[in-house]
N, C-alpha and C positions, 0 to 999 in steps of 0.2 A: 505491499500499498505506501511504504513511502522512498522506494528506489534503494531500499537497504538493499535488495535482495534479485539478482536479475531469473527469473526463471528459465528463463534457456542454460544458464547454465547449475538449476542447480535439480539434484537426481530426484528420480522421481521414484519417491515416497509416498503417496498420498491415496487416497483410494481407498475401499472393500480390498481391492488387492491390496494393494501398497505397490504400484507399478506406476499409478499416475503423477501427473506430472502438475508441478505450482499450477496454480490458475486465476492471473491479477485477473483477470474480467469478474470469477466469481467473485475473491477478492476486492475490491472494490464496489460491489452491486451487495457485499452482506454489511459492511461499513458506511453505503450509503443509506441502506436502509436503516441503519442503526444508529448513525445520527437523526436523519426523517426520526424515529420514537426517542429518542430523547427532546427533538426539538420538541413532539408531540406533548412530550410527556410532567418537560421544565418549562419551556420557551424559549432552555438556552440554543442557540442556532451556530453550532461548532459543523464546521465544515468537516469529512470525512476524516481529508486525512488528519484535522484538530482532534479526535478523534480515537484514531489509533497509535498519533503522538501521546493520547494521556495513561493508556496501556501500556507503552513506553516508559511513561516515567513512574505510573503507578510500580513496575516491574526492577527495574531502577533501584526503586527506593529499595524495596525487599530486601532486592538483592546486599546494598550498604549494610539494611539493617544486619543482614542474615552474618554478614564479615566482618559485622564492629559485634556478634555479643559470640563470633568464633573466638575472637582476639581479643574479650575484652579482660579475660585475664592474665595474659602478658603482654606483650611491649615484643610483636613480628618481626620482623624482619621483613626486610623491602621483596624478595624475592620468594617466602611467604607467601603477601595478597597477591603477590604477580599472580602466581600457582592457584591460589583460589580463582581469580579472576575467569583466569585463563580454563578451568577446568567449569564452571560455576558458566560464567555470563559468557564467554569467549568471547570473539573478537571483535563480533559485532557491537556489544555492550562492555567488553573494560572500561576505555575514556568512559563514558560515562559514568559508570559506579566509582569508576576511582577519582575523577572532580565531583560526587556525591562523596566521598571517605576524606574529599580535599588532603 
């Protein structure tokens, strides 16, 4: 939805048999419907892209909080935090999580 993943380069692992590619048309339609549902329920006029970004913000916040809990008892060394980021958030969110952790 936000252009972070290019469907043609993503492996076909979706659908009932696990062999279907990402379908950006369906993703866009679902987020558009969700934005319309939000608008109808609350009057909030967010665009579908803003709704998708909101999901990422929540996920990044949750990942940052989890990392804080994991390392709250001891001061982690830098490489340990990086290892958690790469394992949990993958490259797509690692920098956003690192920014959230300051």
